[in-house]
N, C-alpha and C positions, 0 to 999 in steps of 0.2 A: 273436278274429279279424276284428272290425269294424276294429280298430286296424291290422292288417296289410293288410285289404283297402283300408283309406284311402290306404295307402304304393305300393298296386299297382294301383291302377283306372285304367284306360287312359289319363286324359289326363297324370296324374300321371308313369306310365311313360313317356309321350310326350314329357313336359316334360324329363324328366331324359335320355331319348335324345337328345333334340336338344343339349341344353347340353354333355352328355359327348362327342357326336359334336363338335362346335364346338372342343372343349377338347382331344382327341385328335387332330382333323385338324391343328388349327395344331401342335400338337407334331411331329406325323409330317410336314410339308409343311416345317416349317422345318427340321428334321434332313436333309431330302432336299437342301435349300439347301446345307447344310454338308457334306454329302457328297462324295466326290472323284468318282464316278461320274455318267454323264451322265443316267441315270435309274434310280432305287432301286426302283420297283415303285408297285402301287396301293395305296389305303389298306386295310388287313386288316379286310374286316368278318366275317369269322368270328371273330376273336379280339374284336373290337367285340361282337358279338352274345352272345357268351358272357359275357362282363362284366355285360352288360344283363340276360339271360334267366336265367343259371344260378341266381341266388338264388330265383327264383319256382318256387313249387310246379307240378310237372307237371300236377296236375289242371287248375287254372285257365289256365296257360298258353297251351294252345290257343284258349279262348275270347277270351282277350287278343289274340294275331292279330288277330283280326277286329275286336275293337272298336277295336283301335288304326289299323287302317286307316280305318274308320269316321269315327272323331273327327280324324283327321289335315287333313282340309280345312276343321272347323271350327276347329282348333288355328292354322292358317295366319290364317285371318280374326281371330281373335282378338288374335295378336300379329302383324296386320298384315306377316307375311313370306311371301314367294313362293320363296325358297330360302333354304337354311341351309348352313353351311360355315363354313371359317375365314378370318377376314378377312384382305386380302392376298392371298388364294390362290383366283383365280376358279375354277380347274379343279376346287376341291373342294365346289364349291356344287352341290346337290341340292334337288329340291321334297321335303318331309317324307314324302310316299306314296312316292317313290322311296327315300329313305333306308330305311324301313321294309319296302321291297320286297327291298333288297339285304340287310337283316339276317335277314329271314325264311327267305330263299332259303341265305343262307350256313348258318344254325343247322339248317336242315333236310336238309342234304346229309349223307349218311353218310360218315366218313374214317376212313383207316387209323390204327392204332396198332400199334407196334412192342411184341412181347411177347417177352422173353428167354426163353429155355428153361432150365428147372427141373435143375441140375446132378444133384441127388440124383436124380430121378425117373428123369432119362437114364441114370444110372449103373445103378439097379434095374434098367431094362427091359434093358439091355445083358448083365446078370447072367442074366436072365430067357430071354433069347434062347439063351444056352449057346454055347460053344466053336465048335459049327459056324457059325453068324451071323458070328461075329469072323473064321472063316478065310476066308467068302464075301467081308467086306469087304476082308480084307487082298488077296485075289486080284484083286478090282476097284482096290482102291490101287496094285496094281503094274501093272495094266494100262493105268491112266491115266497114271501114270510113266512106262511104256514108250511111250505114243503120244505122249508129248509133250503132256499134258494138263493137267498139273497147274498149279498159280495160279505157279510159278515160270518155266515154260516156256512161256509167251505167252498168246495169247488176248487177247480184247477187253479194256478196262481196266473195261468195265459189267461183262461176265459176271464178271471177278475179285472186283469188288466184290459183286455180287449171291452170290456162291459164299462169300464170308466174311461176309456179313450173314446167310446160310441156318443158317450154324455157330453164331450168336450167339441167334437166335430167328427170329419169323416174325410179318409184316404180319398184322392181325386185324381185319376189318371191324367198325367200333362204328357201329351205328343211331342217329340221333336221339332224343332223349328222347322228343319228342311224334311220338304215331303219328297219321296224319291220316286221319280217317274219310272215306268219300266225302262225306257233308254237308259235314263241314268243309272239304273241299277245293273242293268246289263255290262255299262260300261265298267262301272266298279268292280264287278266281279271279275271282268276280265283282265282288269289290272290286279286284283287281289289273288287270283289263281297262283300268279307266279312268286308269291311271297312264301320264302320260308320261314318256319317258325324255330327261334331259338330252342337248343334241347342240350347241346355240349356242357354247357356253363351249367345249365338247371340240373344235369346230373349230379353234380356234387352236391345239391342240396336237398333233392327229391327222389322218390324211389320211382323206377323207370316206369310203371306202370301208372302213376300218378301224373307223370308227364304225359304219355299218350291220352289220359283222361283231358287234361288240361287243354292239349291241343285240338281235341275233338269239340270240346266244348266252345273253343273260341269259333271254331267253323260253325257250330251248330247257332253261335249267336250270329254269326255272319250270314247264316241261310234265313234267319227270322228277320234280321235287320233288312236285307235286301227284298224279301218277299214273305212278309207278317202274315197276309191272307192265305196263303199256299196254292194262288190261284195257278190251275193246271197248265193254263197256257203259256202263263210266266216260266212256271218249272220247266216245261217244254223247251222254253227259250234259252234258259238258264243250262239246259241239258245239251242243248246245239254247242253253246260257247264251252262247257267244260268238254265235250267232246273235241272239239276244235285245238283247243288248247292241250288236251292230252296226246294228239295226234303231231302236234308240232313239236312235242318234248319238252315244253317249257314249264307245265304245270308243276307246283309244288308236291312233295311226296305228302304232307299233311293234308292237302286239298285232294290229291287223288285218292286217297285211303279214305276220308269221311265220303266222298261221293260214290266211291265203289262199295261202299257200307249203305248207302241210302238207296232203298229198294224202288223208288219212283226214277230218279234220276240217273241212276246206274243201268238203266234201260236203254240209254242214250249211248254208253260205252259198248258199241258192238261188237268189238274185235277182243276176243280172248286174250291177244297178246298184252292186252292192258295188265294182266298178271304180271307176266315177265317185266315189264316196263316197272312196276312198282316195285318188284322184287331189286331193281337196278338203282333204284334211288331211294330206299328206305326197309326199315323191317315189316314187311307186310305179316300179317298173322291169318290163322285159318281161319277164324269167323268171318273177317271180312272177306275171304275167297270165296267160302261158303252161301254168304250172302249175296255175292254178285253172280254166282251160278246157279242161283237157286229159280225155280220155276220157269227155266230156259228151255229149249227144244234139246231135244237128245245128241244133235249135230253140234250145237254150242257147247254143251257139258262135256261132250268127246273132245272137242278142240281145247276146251280148259284142262283136260287131261293130257293132252299132247304138249301143251305150253309147259304145263308142270315136268314133264319130262325132260324137255329142254334144259330147264331151268337145274334140275338134278345133274344132267349133263354138264351144263355150265361148270356146276361147284367142283368138276374131278381135277381141276387144272386151271394155273391163271390164263394160259394160253387160249384155252376153250372159253373161257369167262371172258375175255376181250374179242372173240369173235362172235359170241352169241349175244353180244349186247344189240339191242334193237337200233336201229340205224337213227332213227328220229330223235333220239334222247339227245339234247343239246350238249357238245363238248364242254361247254360252260356251265353247266347244271350244277348249282350249288350243294345239290343233296346226294350226288352221287357217291355208292357206297363203294368200299373197297373189296377186293376179293376175300378176305379171311371173314368178313360181316357178313358178306353174301352168302357163303359158305354154311355159317351157322343159322342166318336166317330161314335158308332152305330146309337144313336138315330138320330145324325144331317145326317149320311150317308142314312137313310131310309126316313126322311124328303125329303132332295134333289132328291132322287131315284123317291118320289113320285109326286115332283115338288112343295112341300108346304116349298120353301125357306124362312127362318123365320130370316135371319141375317141382318144387316144393308146395306142399298142399297146407302148409301151414297157413294161420291168419297172420295177414300182413301186422307188422309191429304197429304202426300208428293206428291201424283200426283198432286192435286190440286194446289199445290205451282209452282210446274214443268210445269204446265199449263198456271198460271198466267204469269210466266216470259217469257216461250216460245213465247206463242200468244201476248205477251207483245210488244216482239222484232219483231215480224211481225207487228204489229200495228205502233209501232213508229219509228222502223229503216230500216226493209224491205218495209214498206208502201203496204204489198198484204193484211192486213185487215182492215177493216173499222171500225169506231166507234162502230157501230149497233152490228158487229161482238164481238168485246170486251167487250162491256156494256152487252151484253147477258151471256158470261163467266162469267163474276164477278158476275153478278145476281145470276145464278144458283149456283156456288161456295160456296156464302155467305149463301144463303136459305140452303144450306145443312150444310156447315162448319160456322156457325156466328162467332167462334173466331177466323178464319180468316181475320176478319175486319182490325187489326191494321196492319197484313202483307200487306194487299192489299193497304192499304195507303201508307206504307213504300216503296212498289215496284214503285208505282206511283210516290212518290215525289223523292227518291232517286236514281232509276234506269232510269226512264223515265222524268223525271222533268215537268210534268203534273200536278201542283199544283191545278189548277182548278178542275180535275178529282178527286183528291185525297180529296179536301175539299167536293165534291160532297158526295163522299161514305163514309167520314168520318160522315156527317149527317144522313146517313140511318140508320134505325133499321132492321139488318139482321132477327131477329127472327121473324118478322111481313111479311116477304116475301116467297111467294109462290115460288116453283122452277121451274114452269112451266108456270104461269102467269106471265109474266115480262112485265112491263109496260116501254118500251123504247122510248123515243122520238126522238131519231135517226134516226128509222125506216126509209129508204127511200120506197116511195109508187109509184116507176115508172112500168109502166105496165111488168109484166113479159115477156110478148110476144115481149117488143120493140126490135128493131133491134140495134146489136152491131157491131162496126168497127173493134173490136179486134178479139171476140171469135164466135164460131160457133153459128149460128142462126137458129130458127124454119122454115122450108120452109112455104110458104104464103098457103097449104093447111090445115097447123095445125092452128086451130081456138080458141081452147080452153083450159084452163087448170081448171080442176073442183075438187073441195074438195069434197070428199064422208066422209061424219061425222054422217049419221043419219039412221035408220032402212030403212026408205023409199028408199032413196038413194042407200044403199047398195043392197037391190032388185031391183030396177030399172036398177042397174048396171049389174045384174045377166040375167035379162030379155034380156038387149041389147045383151048381149055374146052369149043368147041364140038364139036370132033372127039371128044374124052374122053368127051362125055355122049352122042355117038352109037355110041359102040362098047362103054361100060361101061353096066352097069347103075344104078351109084352111083358118085360121084367124090367121094373124100373129101380136104380142103383144109384145112390147118392155117393159121388167121387170127389176125391180131395187128395192132394200128397202134401207131404212136409219135408225140409230138406234144413240142413245146418248152415247158418250165416258164418259159422266160425273155422271153415276149410274154405279153400280156393284150389281148384274151381269147385264151384258147389253141384250137388246132382242129389236127386230125390232120394230119402233115406227109409221113408216109409209111405205107403200107400193105403188110404183109407177107403174101404168099400160096404155102404152103409145099405142093407135091406131092411123091411117095415120091424123084422121082429130081432135084429142081430146087427151088431157092426163089428165089420173083420179090419184087423190092422195086420196087413200085410209087411214083416219086415224084409226090406229090399236089399239088406246087408248080411243077410244069415249064412254063415258058413255052413249051414246044414241042408242048402237048398241048392240043385245044381243050376248054373246058367242056362242048361236045356228047360229044365222045370219052369224058373222063370219066363222064360221066353214062349214057352208052352200056353201058360194061363194066360199072362198078358196078352199075348195074339189071340186067343179065343174070346178073352174078356172086348177088348177092342176092335174086334172084327166083327163077330155077333152082331148084324142089326136088329134081333130080336132082344137085344138088351141095351135098353137106353139110360146111357151115362149122363146123369144130372151134374153137372159142376157149375161153380160161378169163376169167369175169366179165367176159364179152364187151361188156356195157349200157355201161360208159363209153368202151370203143375206138368203139361206135356212135355216142355222141355226140357226140365230137371228130369222127368223119366227117361228122356231119350240121352240127356247125360248118361244115364246109369245103364242103360241097354240100347245103345246108338245101333243096333244091328237088328231090332226087333222093328220089323216093317209095319207093323199095323200102329205104330205110335207114331208115324208121319202120316197115315191117311186111314184114321180112324172113323168106324161107322157109328152114326148115331150120339155123337157126342153133344149136349145139347147144353147151353147157356141159361140157367134161371134168371139172369139178370137180364137178358134179351127178353125173356118171357114176360118179365115184369114190366118192361118198357112197352111191349105191345099192350099190356093191361091197363097200363096209364091211359094210353092212346085211346083206348075204347071207352074207359071211362071217362075221358075228358071229351069226349063227343057228347053225353049224356045232358039233355036239356036240367034235370034235377040230380045232378051228380055229387052235390054235398047229401041230399037225402039218402042217395043209394051207399055213399060211403060211411053214413052213419049206421047204416043195416049190417054192412057186409064187410066195411074196412075202417073199423070205429078209431083205430090209434092213427088215421092219416088224415083225420078230419079238421085239425090244424096244420097240417104241412102243406103250403102251396107247390109243393112240388108234382102232387100227383093232378097235372094238368097237361094238355097238348102242347107242349113246343113252348112254352112260357117261361123267360128267364127269370131266375129268383136272384141274380147278383151271383158275385165270388164267392165259394166256397172251397174251403182247404180241406184237404185231404187229412183225418184223424188217424190215430194208431190202430183203428179197427179196419183201415180200408184193406182191401185184396190187392188194390194197386201198389200198396207197400209193400206186398208179398208176405203170406200169411206167417213165413215162418223165417223172415230175415229181417235185419236192419241194414239201412242204407248207410255203411259206415263209410263209403265214398263220398257221402254229403257231409258226413263229419269232419271228415279232414278238408274237405274243398272249401267248406265256410270257413276254416281257420287258413287257409292257404293261399284263396283268390280275393279275399277282403280287399275292396276298392277297385277291383280290374272288373271290364265287363262282366256282367253276371248273366248267368242263363236266361233267356226270356221264360216269361210266365206262357202258358198255354192260351189260346185263343179262348174269350168266354165260352161257356157250352150252355145247351139250353136247361130248363130245370130236370127232365128225364136223367139226362146223363150225369148233372151234377148229384142227381139222388145217389145213383149207382157209385158214384165216386166218393160217397160218405162212406160207403164200405159195408159189408157183410152183415156187420152187427147192428147197425144203423138199420138197415133193411129188415131184420128179424124184429128189432124192436116196434117197427111202423106196419109191419104185416104180420107179425105174431104175438107180438105184445110184449115181449122182454128181448134186450140184448143178448148178444153173445158174451161168455166171458173171456176177454182178451189176454190173460195175464200170461198165459203162456207162448204168445205169438213169436216170441224171439228167444224162445228155451233151446237149448241143446239137444235137436232131434237127433243125432247119431248117436246120443249116450244108450246104454243098456244095462239093465233093463229100463223101459220107460217109466217115469214116475207116474202115480195115479192119477196126477191132475194133469199131467200131459196126454194120459190115456181119454181121460174125460173130455179135455179140449180137441183132439183130433178126433174122435168119436162124433161129437157135437159138431164139428166143421161139415163132415160128410153127411150127417143125419139131417142137419137142416135143410140140406137140398131137397130130403123128399118133402118136409115139412113145408116148405116155401113151394115146392111143386102142388102139392093139394090143395094149399090156399089158392093159388091161380087158378086150379082146377076148377072148385068150386065156385070162385069169383066168374069165370068164363062161363060157368053153366049157366049161373044165375042172368048173365047178359045173351043167353041164347046161343053161344059159341061151343064147339068142340075144341078143347086145349090142344089136340093133336093136329088141328090146322095151321095153329101157329109155332108148333115144333117144326112142322114141314117145311116152313118157310126159311128156317135158318140155314145159313149157308154151311156145307160141310166143310171140315177141317183139312186142308191138304197141303203138306209141307213136302219139299223134295228132299229124297235121302241123302246121306251124306257124301260129298263128291267122288271120295275112292271108295266107298261099300260097293258101288255100281262095277268097279274095274280097278284092279290095284295096278300101281305105276310099273 
């Protein structure tokens, strides 16, 4: 055993890992240079970690994790190395602790393994089921073929691939070899907190916002690996360790920034001087400061403002900067910032906290290219986008990034073989194009209220879709609400908001407000409406308790509304904003309790009969979000995901969420799916990622926006009827929903 241990002690294993990484990284990046593609991915730490750790016995590997991290700094000093990597490839260089961090996280993530079905067992199982089961299968197959749902009769390629894979076998989740105890996780966290993440070299190759994204993603992975169950007691212990590391001044900026942004763990950081600490070791942003100070006592928030005043004072001259530095920050801290960088960070931070964003609002070039390709696929291959959708996207991208004209033409010609469209855009002059005033001759002019054979329709009582874009129209809308409140005990309003994915930072650009006979589309960017009028009408709508605002996962919509009207206090503490999704979950609970639930569903929820989700707390397995999911943001595309998938291939991927129960999975399938199961037809989601800041909106955009708000009333009425049949008043369940309460912006209460 002594010989074995001599080859697997921490220092020897660490040395072998470093040498292997230098060799494997050189091989990998040299292959990248010879590859025809522009970017082939990131170094595969998962495969590399398996090569290093698999030969070691499981019993001793867990302790080796900690010992290697402890010895990593001594190793760098002994070998006089600050970073290790492949010579000639600067972007491959990392510190030894960072190398270990990537290896351990990649090795400790669960992974999927495809397990083929045993044909003999399957055949035996079929024989046991008997002829009756086979007949049912045949009937089901005939139904599928008749309805055109077979593999050869259409459907998306992804669904056909999944169906074919399901016949061959299934994916099984494989847990990591080493089970991390609470004690071991705490030791690993204590060591990991001091590890800075390389960024200086990466800035050469990646946009600064993507650097922050990847670093945050790595720490999100670390939190999942160390505490996959999100156990409150374990998180509290982690919070104490993080607070201790913060007070000692040894914590890295990446770790401190991540945990300041964690609404659970940041409660352990009880001293507002943490803000100043973070500013002295990295580029702290306003969003992190707002989350750190949110929902704290008035005294705490006042002290946060005092710390910010200290930071502003420290940025006046180098001497004050030196004297204002918190004493507990280690002099040898690798993340300490220079005076000039500190000044730039503080100036930007204060501007952002005051809502005075002065950066570029244009879409990031990488995200724009990803969008052109992604939605080109929808237009030419999947056929789920129309010409007018894709035209609008190209227009708004070129208006913001004219230099992408050649890229767009090349994609149209080479990827999708649309030579007419390529010829058209080659003749266009992007520098003369307005991003929101789009001249599109492909626009459909059909009535937005026109009946559809495939998707959910408005009921006959819904007569008009009205655009609100002038001062008089806004005042008239408020008068209408006041009149209804005076005449009716409760006014029910369906609400939704849309914002463009093609500007940064995003903010709500329209607000939809549905009454039973009419839907109002409020233009939130109209020059003909004064800020005071916007504030007055929005304040009345969200403050008045007699107006019940029905939305679906409306928190993100409120966030985007606050971005547009940050000083409207009622958007932070609205009254009577209810989530129809939570109401549906309550309904599922009550139906699940019935002894004859299937009979009840057959009479009152006929579209739910074959859906196992309508049960109380039963799990139905993994379900992926589709495009119709509200969680995917009704008006945006996760272009971050498009870039990150290309850029971090092979590295520790972000963990999947813990498996949810059937009810939550039902909601996660999206608003369109919910409408299909409760109302009989899905929503038309074609316009989900369209350009919402264009003016005027296209007719199909108007229909989509109006229906997104109006279906809230339809779902509410359905729930009300079913609750009544069960013997309940729907208002009892509305009253149970927790009101939304968010802190006001830190500097809106008191200026610096």
